[in-house]
C-alpha positions, 0 to 999 in steps of 0.5 A, a space after each residue: 373520486 381520489 386526487 391522485 393514482 400512483 401506479 407500481 408496475 411490479 415483477 419479482 420485486 419482493 426484496 425492494 418495493 416496500 420502499 417504494 410503497 411506504 414513500 407514497 402512503 403518506 398521501 393517505 386517502 387522497 391518493 390510490 396506490 395501485 400495486 400491478 403484480 405483473 405475473 411475479 414468481 417471487 413473493 411480490 403478489 403476497 406483499 401487494 396483498 399484505 398492503 391492500 389489507 393493512 391499507 384497504 383505502 389507499 392500496 389496491 393490489 391487482 394480479 395478472 398474467 405477465 405483460 411487462 412493463 408496458 402492460 402493466 401501465 395499461 393496467 394502471 390506466 385502465 383501473 385508476 380512480 384519480 384525477 391525476 396518474 403517475 407510474 412509480 416503479 417499484 425500484 423508485 421512490 419519492 421524497 417526502 417534502 416534495 410529495 407534500 408540495 405536489 399534493 398541495 398544488 394539486 389541491 390548490 389548482 382544484 380549489 381554484 377550478 384551474 385544470 391542468 393536463 400535466 403536473 411536471 417536477 424534477 427527478 433525482 439519480 440515485 445512482 448506486 455507489 454515487 455520493 453526489 446525486 444529479 438533479 435533473 431540473 427543468 427551470 432552463 425550459 419552463 417558468 415555474 410555479 404557474 399555469 402555462 401552455 407550451 408558448 411559455 416554453 423558454 427554450 428547447 435544449 436538445 437532449 433535455 427531456 421530459 421523462 416518465 419519472 417527471 410527468 403527472 398526467 391528467 387521467 382522462 387526458 391520458 385515456 383520450 390520447 389513445 396510449 396503449 403501450 406494448 406488451 413485453 417491450 422494454 423502453 415504453 416509458 419513452 412512449 408514455 411521454 411522447 404519445 400524450 404530449 399533443 393533448 397537453 394544453 395546459 400544465 404546471 411546472 413545480 421546482 421540487 425534487 420529487 421522484 428518485 430514479 434508482 440505477 445500479 440494480 443488476 440487470 436494470 434495463 438502462 445498463 449498457 449491456 442490456 440495452 445492447 441485448 434489447 436492441 430490437 425493443 428500442 428499436 420498436 419504440 423508436 418506429 412507433 414513435 415515428 409512426 403514431 405522432 406526425 410532428 409537422 401536424 402540431 400547430 404550436 411550434 414550440 411543442 412541435 420542435 420539443 416533439 422532433 427533438 425527443 424523437 431525435 434523441 431516441 433515434 440517436 440512442 438507438 443508432 449508438 446502442 448499434 454502434 456500441 455493440 460493433 455487431 454486423 446485424 445491429 448495424 444493419 438494423 440502425 441503417 434500416 431505421 434512417 432509411 425508414 424515417 427518410 422514405 416515410 417522411 423526408 421533411 423529418 429526416 432532414 431535421 433528425 439527419 441535420 440536427 446537432 445530435 443526429 448529425 453525429 451519427 451519420 459520419 461516414 466509416 469507422 471514424 464517424 462511428 467512432 466520434 458517434 460513440 464517443 458523443 455517446 459516451 459523453 451524454 452518458 456522463 453528463 446526463 447521468 444515465 446507463 
């Protein structure tokens, strides 16, 4: 069994995927790199095949009809042979020094017979045109360099979230969670980190800047105009988060509070996109989202509605929407997204 499987969902990625793959190759035969060619119409599949031929004991090229990012991640989970599993998008990469620490940590835990469900690391926004890089660290939330449970969480900071970039999951735990991402849908990374968390019992925070998250490619899914155009997909993910996990069934209070905070943040993002669009139909859709939450579970609704973030989304009239959009813009600058 390999120690760690990397899944690289790849769609028309020929012009930039080399950097991603090359950053993962130093793991040698401890790792498995699955390049999932998701129905590309360029030379992505050819590039994947060349890497498999050159590194047959490390790289495996998988070709499938187009299923979207979620469908490619599903394939990666199904095909993985590593004990641990990580998604690296084809336009991102990993830091070499941090990579070596990740592998040595996993090996040490293996030799000490310490089984964890999640390894958590930092990530860095590699934003086009920005010389100063924003480093997202989890030191305010978790103690570092030891095996911990949710009871060891220091505090819950609204808007400070575990993302796909920062997690390495134990593969069998991920499968046990029943995670199946929707196909042909963007923003499924939120489901990837949300649905399995109740199954995470023991984890380890390694304070290294491992993942490099590139922002700036034209048409990228997190660009604001793109998010407005794809609001229905954002809402689909939001509804699935509401329907697939009951946070009140989680006994551990730190995890329960974190799950509610994450749901609040995603609901705020959905609402903000509707407000930013200034489109009447989109405004109707986000109002329907809040109505759905209220009708499904009033405890969840009250928690989101009167939360620090959610409360700004419910201020009445045009002035309320103005304040909400300003809060959203501030969050963009502070957190470095979009």
